[in-house]
C-alpha positions, 0 to 999 in steps of 0.5 A: 659192309654194303650201304644197305647193310649199314642202314640196316644196322642203324635201323636195328640199333635204333629199334633196340633203343626205342620202339618209335621214330624219335631217335636222335642222332649225332655224327662224329668224324672220329670214333674216339670222340666222347659225348662230352660238351665243349665246356667240359673238354676245353680250357675254359675254367670259369663257365659262370663268368663266361655266361654272364659276360656274354649276357652283358655284351650281347644285350647291345647286339640283340637289341631285345631282352632274351631269356637265359636259355635263349642266350645259352643256345645263342652261345652254342650257335656262335661257337662259345663253350657250353654244356649243350651237346648238339643232336638232330632228328635227321640221320642225313644231318648226322651223316653230313657232320660225321663225313665233313672234310676227311674223317679219320674213323667216322661214326653215328651216335644214336640216343633215346632222349626220353630215357636220358631225361628220365634217368636225370629228372624222373620224367620221361620227356623231352623238355621245351625250354619255354617251360623253364621261364620263371613266368611259366606255371611249369617253372622249376628252379632246378632248370634255371641256367644259373643253378645249372652252371654253378652245379646247384640244380640237383640234376646230376645227369644230362637231360634232353631239350627241344627249344623253339627253332629260333635260328635258321641253323637249328631249324635246317638241322632239326636241331635238339640238344642234351644239357649236361648236369653236375657230372662232367663224365660223357653221356656214354659213361653216365647213362650207357643204356641210352646210346648206341654207336655205329661206325661208318666203314671206311669203304662207304665214306666216299659213297655216302658223301656222294649220295649226300651231295646228290640229295642236297645235304651240303654246307648251305642246306645245313648252315643256311647263312653267309658262312654256309653259302661261302663254304658251299660255293668254295667246295663247288668251284674248288 
């Protein structure tokens, strides 16, 4: 497969899912990885205690009150297991994560976020997390983090959210998220018609990595903080 054919394949699959430019992407370094959030694939057994411990300890660090959704997003940002799964509206960002390091069988997942939410909530929307605040006129207790993590929200399938870009990484990566509901099954099993997977041929890996570097899609552009800068400089001067 040529580079042109690969991008034509991405475009074709995107149009099969959604006839507009609002497709979300996710890059995986292995085609065997499923669309499962970290809380459902790790050794953490007590999600509730983990969340409330983080809420307690983080208050002193934050120095301000944060809502439960902001805290859940912070947990995801800092690498704690959550029921969130990262997505992006940028194909370049998805390719960066799929091709980072030495991937064994990289791929790109494509998602129709509107149909996903419709199958879960009955509304064909991408939810703004500020709408979930208890003081909002759009408040619905089904979207309370506390209800969701104890699996009492009534939301069986995952749904799509678009939080405010409250940190630089989410902004740089054009970050979006899906939130798993009561079921622990991966998205492709719960809602198979809302996702597509496109394998990245092995003969294109180095070529795509080269083009991403030329386009400035690198550790520092995607992780615009001290950690990302360190990774970028180590790679540059290795």
